[in-house]
Structures are given as structure tokens and as C-alpha cells.
N, CA and C atoms as a LAMMPS dump frame, in Angstrom:
ITEM: TIMESTEP
0
ITEM: NUMBER OF ATOMS
438
ITEM: BOX BOUNDS ff ff ff
-5.0000000000000000e+02 5.0000000000000000e+02
-5.0000000000000000e+02 5.0000000000000000e+02
-5.0000000000000000e+02 5.0000000000000000e+02
ITEM: ATOMS id mol type element x y z
1 1 1 N 0.847 -1.187 0
2 1 2 C 0 0 0
3 1 3 C 0.891 1.248 0
4 2 1 N 0.469 2.273 -0.71
5 2 2 C 1.215 3.517 -0.744
6 2 3 C 0.941 4.331 0.516
7 3 1 N 1.766 5.334 0.726
8 3 2 C 1.574 6.179 1.9
9 3 3 C 0.217 6.876 1.811
10 4 1 N -0.503 6.895 2.923
11 4 2 C -1.885 7.405 2.952
12 4 3 C -2.001 8.789 3.592
13 5 1 N -0.929 9.277 4.16
14 5 2 C -1.015 10.505 4.967
15 5 3 C -0.992 11.766 4.113
16 6 1 N -1.876 12.711 4.444
17 6 2 C -1.879 14.027 3.82
18 6 3 C -1.368 15.087 4.784
19 7 1 N -1.397 14.779 6.071
20 7 2 C -0.852 15.671 7.096
21 7 3 C 0.357 14.974 7.705
22 8 1 N 1.415 15.722 7.857
23 8 2 C 2.647 15.152 8.402
24 8 3 C 2.812 15.535 9.863
25 9 1 N 2.574 14.588 10.725
26 9 2 C 2.847 14.757 12.145
27 9 3 C 3.923 13.763 12.52
28 10 1 N 4.863 14.199 13.326
29 10 2 C 5.821 13.255 13.866
30 10 3 C 5.289 12.795 15.224
31 11 1 N 5.696 11.62 15.631
32 11 2 C 5.177 11.013 16.857
33 11 3 C 5.349 11.928 18.063
34 12 1 N 6.475 12.577 18.178
35 12 2 C 6.713 13.484 19.311
36 12 3 C 5.637 14.567 19.367
37 13 1 N 5.31 15.144 18.233
38 13 2 C 4.271 16.179 18.181
39 13 3 C 2.897 15.605 18.518
40 14 1 N 2.613 14.405 18.028
41 14 2 C 1.321 13.787 18.304
42 14 3 C 1.131 13.563 19.799
43 15 1 N 2.192 13.187 20.485
44 15 2 C 2.079 12.941 21.916
45 15 3 C 1.875 14.231 22.716
46 16 1 N 2.158 15.379 22.129
47 16 2 C 1.896 16.656 22.798
48 16 3 C 0.397 16.941 22.904
49 17 1 N -0.405 16.377 22.017
50 17 2 C -1.85 16.597 22.015
51 17 3 C -2.571 15.841 23.134
52 18 1 N -1.875 14.978 23.85
53 18 2 C -2.491 14.137 24.879
54 18 3 C -2.881 14.911 26.132
55 19 1 N -2.203 15.999 26.391
56 19 2 C -2.397 16.733 27.641
57 19 3 C -3.865 17.114 27.852
58 20 1 N -4.358 16.876 29.074
59 20 2 C -5.715 17.241 29.482
60 20 3 C -6.803 16.57 28.647
61 21 1 N -6.545 15.356 28.188
62 21 2 C -7.536 14.581 27.439
63 21 3 C -7.603 13.17 28.021
64 22 1 N -8.593 12.41 27.605
65 22 2 C -8.677 11.015 28.033
66 22 3 C -7.444 10.242 27.571
67 23 1 N -6.883 10.633 26.448
68 23 2 C -5.689 9.972 25.92
69 23 3 C -4.54 10.087 26.924
70 24 1 N -4.324 11.268 27.438
71 24 2 C -3.283 11.462 28.44
72 24 3 C -3.633 10.82 29.767
73 25 1 N -4.9 10.922 30.168
74 25 2 C -5.338 10.358 31.443
75 25 3 C -5.102 8.848 31.49
76 26 1 N -5.344 8.158 30.388
77 26 2 C -5.153 6.712 30.353
78 26 3 C -3.718 6.305 30.04
79 27 1 N -2.866 7.269 29.753
80 27 2 C -1.457 6.968 29.489
81 27 3 C -1.18 6.446 28.093
82 28 1 N -2.078 6.726 27.163
83 28 2 C -1.869 6.298 25.777
84 28 3 C -0.745 7.121 25.171
85 29 1 N 0.174 6.421 24.508
86 29 2 C 1.317 7.09 23.89
87 29 3 C 1.489 6.573 22.469
88 30 1 N 1.513 7.495 21.506
89 30 2 C 1.734 7.104 20.116
90 30 3 C 3.163 6.593 19.971
91 31 1 N 3.308 5.514 19.197
92 31 2 C 4.618 4.873 19.044
93 31 3 C 5.228 5.055 17.672
94 32 1 N 4.448 4.712 16.636
95 32 2 C 5.029 4.653 15.297
96 32 3 C 3.97 4.951 14.247
97 33 1 N 4.412 5.651 13.206
98 33 2 C 3.579 5.899 12.043
99 33 3 C 4.316 5.345 10.83
100 34 1 N 3.726 4.325 10.198
101 34 2 C 4.296 3.757 8.979
102 34 3 C 3.598 4.322 7.764
103 35 1 N 3.874 3.784 6.602
104 35 2 C 3.238 4.279 5.378
105 35 3 C 1.725 4.123 5.411
106 36 1 N 1.231 3.076 6.093
107 36 2 C -0.216 2.824 6.1
108 36 3 C -0.724 2.35 7.461
109 37 1 N -0.05 2.72 8.533
110 37 2 C -0.521 2.331 9.863
111 37 3 C -0.061 3.341 10.915
112 38 1 N -0.753 3.302 12.051
113 38 2 C -0.402 4.113 13.207
114 38 3 C -0.52 3.209 14.426
115 39 1 N 0.459 3.272 15.33
116 39 2 C 0.401 2.433 16.527
117 39 3 C 0.599 3.28 17.781
118 40 1 N 0.054 2.757 18.881
119 40 2 C 0.164 3.417 20.182
120 40 3 C 0.122 2.345 21.264
121 41 1 N 0.603 2.71 22.434
122 41 2 C 0.607 1.802 23.568
123 41 3 C -0.21 2.4 24.71
124 42 1 N -0.663 1.527 25.601
125 42 2 C -1.418 1.96 26.776
126 42 3 C -1.06 1.025 27.93
127 43 1 N -0.786 1.584 29.104
128 43 2 C -0.48 0.72 30.245
129 43 3 C -1.733 0.011 30.753
130 44 1 N -1.524 -1.157 31.303
131 44 2 C -2.586 -1.863 32.024
132 44 3 C -2.281 -1.607 33.499
133 45 1 N -3.012 -0.648 34.068
134 45 2 C -2.746 -0.225 35.445
135 45 3 C -4.045 0.199 36.118
136 46 1 N -3.938 0.848 37.263
137 46 2 C -5.14 1.205 38.032
138 46 3 C -6.086 2.128 37.27
139 47 1 N -5.609 2.837 36.258
140 47 2 C -6.476 3.722 35.475
141 47 3 C -7.218 2.988 34.364
142 48 1 N -6.752 1.793 33.992
143 48 2 C -7.314 1.117 32.825
144 48 3 C -7.943 -0.248 33.123
145 49 1 N -7.866 -0.706 34.378
146 49 2 C -8.458 -2.009 34.692
147 49 3 C -9.851 -1.848 35.287
148 50 1 N -10.64 -2.912 35.201
149 50 2 C -11.96 -2.953 35.822
150 50 3 C -11.824 -3.588 37.211
151 51 1 N -12.889 -3.63 38.012
152 51 2 C -12.775 -4.113 39.397
153 51 3 C -12.186 -5.514 39.56
154 52 1 N -12.28 -6.351 38.543
155 52 2 C -11.695 -7.697 38.623
156 52 3 C -10.191 -7.701 38.357
157 53 1 N -9.614 -6.53 38.081
158 53 2 C -8.174 -6.422 37.88
159 53 3 C -7.688 -6.7 36.474
160 54 1 N -8.61 -6.801 35.519
161 54 2 C -8.193 -7.004 34.13
162 54 3 C -8.525 -5.755 33.319
163 55 1 N -7.862 -5.625 32.182
164 55 2 C -8.054 -4.463 31.319
165 55 3 C -9.536 -4.28 31.004
166 56 1 N -10.03 -3.09 31.251
167 56 2 C -11.429 -2.745 30.985
168 56 3 C -11.646 -2.684 29.477
169 57 1 N -12.725 -3.295 29.009
170 57 2 C -13.024 -3.263 27.58
171 57 3 C -13.177 -1.856 27.05
172 58 1 N -13.719 -0.962 27.881
173 58 2 C -13.864 0.431 27.462
174 58 3 C -12.525 1.103 27.236
175 59 1 N -11.519 0.737 28.03
176 59 2 C -10.182 1.3 27.835
177 59 3 C -9.611 0.838 26.494
178 60 1 N -9.862 -0.426 26.15
179 60 2 C -9.421 -0.92 24.838
180 60 3 C -10.103 -0.149 23.715
181 61 1 N -11.382 0.148 23.893
182 61 2 C -12.115 0.901 22.88
183 61 3 C -11.578 2.327 22.775
184 62 1 N -11.212 2.929 23.898
185 62 2 C -10.609 4.273 23.856
186 62 3 C -9.309 4.234 23.058
187 63 1 N -8.482 3.223 23.304
188 63 2 C -7.237 3.093 22.539
189 63 3 C -7.542 2.935 21.054
190 64 1 N -8.499 2.065 20.723
191 64 2 C -8.852 1.832 19.321
192 64 3 C -9.376 3.102 18.657
193 65 1 N -10.298 3.795 19.32
194 65 2 C -10.872 4.995 18.715
195 65 3 C -9.842 6.118 18.613
196 66 1 N -8.956 6.198 19.584
197 66 2 C -7.881 7.193 19.527
198 66 3 C -7.007 6.958 18.301
199 67 1 N -6.606 5.719 18.09
200 67 2 C -5.752 5.406 16.942
201 67 3 C -6.466 5.658 15.622
202 68 1 N -7.691 5.147 15.495
203 68 2 C -8.422 5.317 14.239
204 68 3 C -8.748 6.762 13.939
205 69 1 N -9.133 7.511 14.964
206 69 2 C -9.466 8.928 14.764
207 69 3 C -8.236 9.74 14.384
208 70 1 N -7.127 9.511 15.08
209 70 2 C -5.893 10.245 14.761
210 70 3 C -5.418 9.891 13.353
211 71 1 N -5.453 8.609 13.018
212 71 2 C -5.035 8.195 11.681
213 71 3 C -5.937 8.808 10.615
214 72 1 N -7.234 8.777 10.854
215 72 2 C -8.18 9.355 9.908
216 72 3 C -7.88 10.835 9.69
217 73 1 N -7.666 11.564 10.768
218 73 2 C -7.372 12.995 10.679
219 73 3 C -6.167 13.25 9.777
220 74 1 N -5.17 12.403 9.887
221 74 2 C -3.952 12.622 9.107
222 74 3 C -4.118 12.273 7.632
223 75 1 N -5.23 11.617 7.267
224 75 2 C -5.474 11.328 5.846
225 75 3 C -6.292 12.418 5.165
226 76 1 N -6.722 13.42 5.939
227 76 2 C -7.58 14.488 5.415
228 76 3 C -6.751 15.675 4.911
229 77 1 N -7.245 16.301 3.836
230 77 2 C -6.654 17.582 3.463
231 77 3 C -7.264 18.65 4.372
232 78 1 N -6.827 19.87 4.233
233 78 2 C -7.249 20.947 5.153
234 78 3 C -8.726 21.313 5.022
235 79 1 N -9.385 20.902 3.938
236 79 2 C -10.797 21.251 3.753
237 79 3 C -11.751 20.19 4.302
238 80 1 N -11.204 19.135 4.903
239 80 2 C -12.028 18.051 5.429
240 80 3 C -11.631 17.686 6.851
241 81 1 N -12.568 17.071 7.557
242 81 2 C -12.305 16.489 8.869
243 81 3 C -13.179 15.254 8.993
244 82 1 N -12.959 14.478 10.03
245 82 2 C -13.751 13.265 10.189
246 82 3 C -14.244 13.144 11.623
247 83 1 N -15.363 12.458 11.763
248 83 2 C -15.944 12.199 13.079
249 83 3 C -16.351 10.73 13.127
250 84 1 N -16.322 10.171 14.32
251 84 2 C -16.672 8.777 14.479
252 84 3 C -18.158 8.534 14.296
253 85 1 N -18.493 7.46 13.572
254 85 2 C -19.877 7.029 13.4
255 85 3 C -20.174 5.796 14.246
256 86 1 N -19.232 4.862 14.256
257 86 2 C -19.459 3.609 14.975
258 86 3 C -18.117 2.994 15.332
259 87 1 N -18.058 2.417 16.519
260 87 2 C -16.889 1.638 16.925
261 87 3 C -17.39 0.325 17.501
262 88 1 N -16.774 -0.76 17.081
263 88 2 C -17.106 -2.102 17.56
264 88 3 C -15.823 -2.725 18.086
265 89 1 N -15.962 -3.584 19.091
266 89 2 C -14.788 -4.262 19.624
267 89 3 C -15.145 -5.67 20.056
268 90 1 N -14.269 -6.584 19.747
269 90 2 C -14.364 -7.947 20.248
270 90 3 C -13.161 -8.166 21.165
271 91 1 N -13.453 -8.497 22.413
272 91 2 C -12.407 -8.722 23.409
273 91 3 C -12.102 -10.209 23.426
274 92 1 N -10.875 -10.581 23.074
275 92 2 C -10.517 -11.965 22.829
276 92 3 C -9.749 -12.617 23.969
277 93 1 N -9.013 -11.828 24.714
278 93 2 C -8.155 -12.37 25.765
279 93 3 C -7.982 -11.286 26.822
280 94 1 N -7.957 -11.7 28.09
281 94 2 C -7.777 -10.705 29.155
282 94 3 C -6.288 -10.463 29.409
283 95 1 N -6.022 -9.307 29.989
284 95 2 C -4.66 -8.948 30.376
285 95 3 C -4.761 -8.179 31.69
286 96 1 N -3.851 -8.46 32.619
287 96 2 C -3.932 -7.838 33.944
288 96 3 C -2.703 -7.046 34.335
289 97 1 N -1.677 -7.036 33.503
290 97 2 C -0.474 -6.258 33.832
291 97 3 C 0.277 -5.916 32.559
292 98 1 N 1.221 -5.02 32.712
293 98 2 C 2.06 -4.637 31.581
294 98 3 C 1.448 -3.541 30.744
295 99 1 N 1.426 -3.757 29.458
296 99 2 C 0.864 -2.772 28.529
297 99 3 C 0.286 -3.496 27.331
298 100 1 N -0.496 -2.768 26.566
299 100 2 C -1.032 -3.267 25.304
300 100 3 C -0.654 -2.288 24.205
301 101 1 N -0.57 -2.803 22.994
302 101 2 C -0.216 -1.979 21.841
303 101 3 C -1.268 -2.167 20.765
304 102 1 N -1.772 -1.061 20.261
305 102 2 C -2.762 -1.08 19.199
306 102 3 C -2.172 -0.583 17.893
307 103 1 N -2.665 -1.141 16.802
308 103 2 C -2.236 -0.723 15.464
309 103 3 C -3.473 -0.532 14.596
310 104 1 N -3.597 0.648 14.01
311 104 2 C -4.719 0.982 13.131
312 104 3 C -4.261 0.932 11.681
313 105 1 N -5.088 0.261 10.863
314 105 2 C -4.831 0.192 9.433
315 105 3 C -6.147 0.461 8.695
316 106 1 N -6.076 1.163 7.57
317 106 2 C -7.318 1.445 6.843
318 106 3 C -7.846 0.226 6.111
319 107 1 N -9.163 0.108 6.103
320 107 2 C -9.858 -0.885 5.291
321 107 3 C -10.428 -0.186 4.061
322 108 1 N -10.938 1.042 4.296
323 108 2 C -11.58 1.814 3.232
324 108 3 C -11.343 3.297 3.512
325 109 1 N -10.789 3.998 2.54
326 109 2 C -10.582 5.449 2.643
327 109 3 C -11.39 6.107 1.535
328 110 1 N -12.67 6.285 1.801
329 110 2 C -13.563 6.819 0.786
330 110 3 C -13.763 8.319 0.887
331 111 1 N -14.562 8.829 -0.032
332 111 2 C -14.845 10.254 -0.097
333 111 3 C -15.735 10.712 1.052
334 112 1 N -16.648 9.848 1.51
335 112 2 C -17.584 10.234 2.571
336 112 3 C -17.46 9.395 3.847
337 113 1 N -16.814 8.251 3.744
338 113 2 C -16.59 7.415 4.931
339 113 3 C -15.214 6.785 4.881
340 114 1 N -14.744 6.435 6.067
341 114 2 C -13.519 5.656 6.211
342 114 3 C -13.819 4.522 7.179
343 115 1 N -13.164 3.381 6.97
344 115 2 C -13.267 2.252 7.884
345 115 3 C -11.846 1.844 8.264
346 116 1 N -11.637 1.7 9.579
347 116 2 C -10.323 1.346 10.125
348 116 3 C -10.424 0.08 10.962
349 117 1 N -9.466 -0.818 10.793
350 117 2 C -9.317 -1.98 11.663
351 117 3 C -8.199 -1.689 12.655
352 118 1 N -8.457 -1.966 13.907
353 118 2 C -7.475 -1.752 14.958
354 118 3 C -7.291 -3.071 15.7
355 119 1 N -6.059 -3.552 15.726
356 119 2 C -5.739 -4.756 16.492
357 119 3 C -4.955 -4.338 17.729
358 120 1 N -5.294 -4.945 18.856
359 120 2 C -4.622 -4.638 20.123
360 120 3 C -4.001 -5.926 20.642
361 121 1 N -2.713 -5.856 20.961
362 121 2 C -1.966 -7.025 21.421
363 121 3 C -1.35 -6.769 22.785
364 122 1 N -1.102 -7.861 23.526
365 122 2 C -0.395 -7.75 24.8
366 122 3 C 1.114 -7.72 24.535
367 123 1 N 1.897 -7.753 25.604
368 123 2 C 3.356 -7.633 25.461
369 123 3 C 4.005 -8.836 24.794
370 124 1 N 3.305 -9.968 24.725
371 124 2 C 3.847 -11.149 24.043
372 124 3 C 3.219 -11.327 22.655
373 125 1 N 2.665 -10.247 22.127
374 125 2 C 2.092 -10.192 20.769
375 125 3 C 0.872 -11.088 20.595
376 126 1 N 0.165 -11.392 21.699
377 126 2 C -1.085 -12.13 21.598
378 126 3 C -2.213 -11.129 21.373
379 127 1 N -3.088 -11.439 20.452
380 127 2 C -4.204 -10.563 20.128
381 127 3 C -5.211 -10.582 21.277
382 128 1 N -5.495 -9.405 21.836
383 128 2 C -6.451 -9.331 22.948
384 128 3 C -7.754 -8.648 22.553
385 129 1 N -7.729 -7.851 21.488
386 129 2 C -8.937 -7.146 21.061
387 129 3 C -8.808 -6.788 19.583
388 130 1 N -9.913 -6.945 18.863
389 130 2 C -9.998 -6.44 17.493
390 130 3 C -11.149 -5.45 17.455
391 131 1 N -10.931 -4.356 16.767
392 131 2 C -11.928 -3.295 16.731
393 131 3 C -12.053 -2.771 15.313
394 132 1 N -13.243 -2.28 14.994
395 132 2 C -13.481 -1.648 13.699
396 132 3 C -14.126 -0.292 13.959
397 133 1 N -13.571 0.736 13.361
398 133 2 C -14.033 2.11 13.531
399 133 3 C -14.471 2.661 12.184
400 134 1 N -15.695 3.188 12.134
401 134 2 C -16.197 3.847 10.929
402 134 3 C -16.234 5.344 11.185
403 135 1 N -15.664 6.101 10.258
404 135 2 C -15.587 7.55 10.364
405 135 3 C -16.371 8.185 9.223
406 136 1 N -17.066 9.286 9.526
407 136 2 C -17.714 10.091 8.493
408 136 3 C -16.748 11.188 8.073
409 137 1 N -16.608 11.396 6.785
410 137 2 C -15.747 12.446 6.246
411 137 3 C -16.632 13.641 5.904
412 138 1 N -16.299 14.8 6.48
413 138 2 C -17.087 16.016 6.292
414 138 3 C -16.216 17.146 5.774
415 139 1 N -16.851 18.086 5.082
416 139 2 C -16.14 19.282 4.645
417 139 3 C -16.151 20.288 5.793
418 140 1 N -15.083 21.031 5.926
419 140 2 C -15.01 22.048 6.974
420 140 3 C -16.182 22.999 6.871
421 141 1 N -16.595 23.343 5.668
422 141 2 C -17.72 24.27 5.486
423 141 3 C -19.062 23.68 5.935
424 142 1 N -19.122 22.325 6.105
425 142 2 C -20.344 21.672 6.583
426 142 3 C -20.54 21.831 8.084
427 143 1 N -19.511 22.291 8.767
428 143 2 C -19.567 22.41 10.228
429 143 3 C -20.347 23.673 10.583
430 144 1 N -21.496 23.547 11.263
431 144 2 C -22.285 24.731 11.607
432 144 3 C -21.539 25.688 12.536
433 145 1 N -20.507 25.222 13.202
434 145 2 C -19.731 26.093 14.1
435 145 3 C -18.767 26.997 13.321
436 146 1 N -18.521 26.676 12.045
437 146 2 C -17.568 27.462 11.264
438 146 3 C -18.216 28.66 10.622
């Protein structure tokens, strides 16, 4: 696949956007941007586990939506933006310590919608969650706030 990015962000700059957001609160950190993927990590700790001590499914969904939304944004030219329409997740394996790493890859980069697959793995590269994110592509002029 050819490079999909229209906006050039380096990982260091992307991690600056985390401050005062759920992304920063959960400790999500962007790791790598390839020609057609974006990856990030998230700790499995007291902020991300549920009462049984395992990674909360909602935290996995936050990681997935963060990756897909950020990746989608970087595929847009300046006259467009995207918003989430639907996120689905299948939780395949529990994890109670360490960290997880998610990787977002496009399935469909259309004129009005985008679909992203996000795989989340534990530290031993076992798949713990698969997620699919659908984004609506909008023109900046379509935003009633503009």
C-alpha cells in the first residue's frame, strides 16, 4: 500500500496533544507511524483495569478509537475532517499487567466514509482485542460552528 497521509505529524508532536484529554489520562502514547498504519501503547494499570483487575473493555475501545481517529485525521486535506460514526470491539483475551499496543490500518478510505481496523496485542504479541471504527468524512464548510 502507498503512503496514505496528507498531514505530516511526527510522533513526538502527536504525543503533545495528549495533555488534558482522556488519551493522556489513560497513558496512551503514540509509538510509530508507517506508510499505512499508526500504533500506540497503553499501560494496564489502576487507570485502565476494571474491578476484577483485568483491562477494561472500554479502555481498549478508547485506545482503538484514539488510533483510528488520529489516523483518519492525518489522511484528510485541510478542507475536510472526520468524526466517528461507529466503533465495535471484540475482546478476545484478558490482560492484567504490563501494557497493550494497538495498530490501526485502513480498510476503506472513501470520499464520505472511512473504515479502520485496529488490532490490540499484549506484550507477548497475543491478540487481545480487534476493533473496527467507521468515520464520516465532512467538509469544513459543513460544520455549523464554522
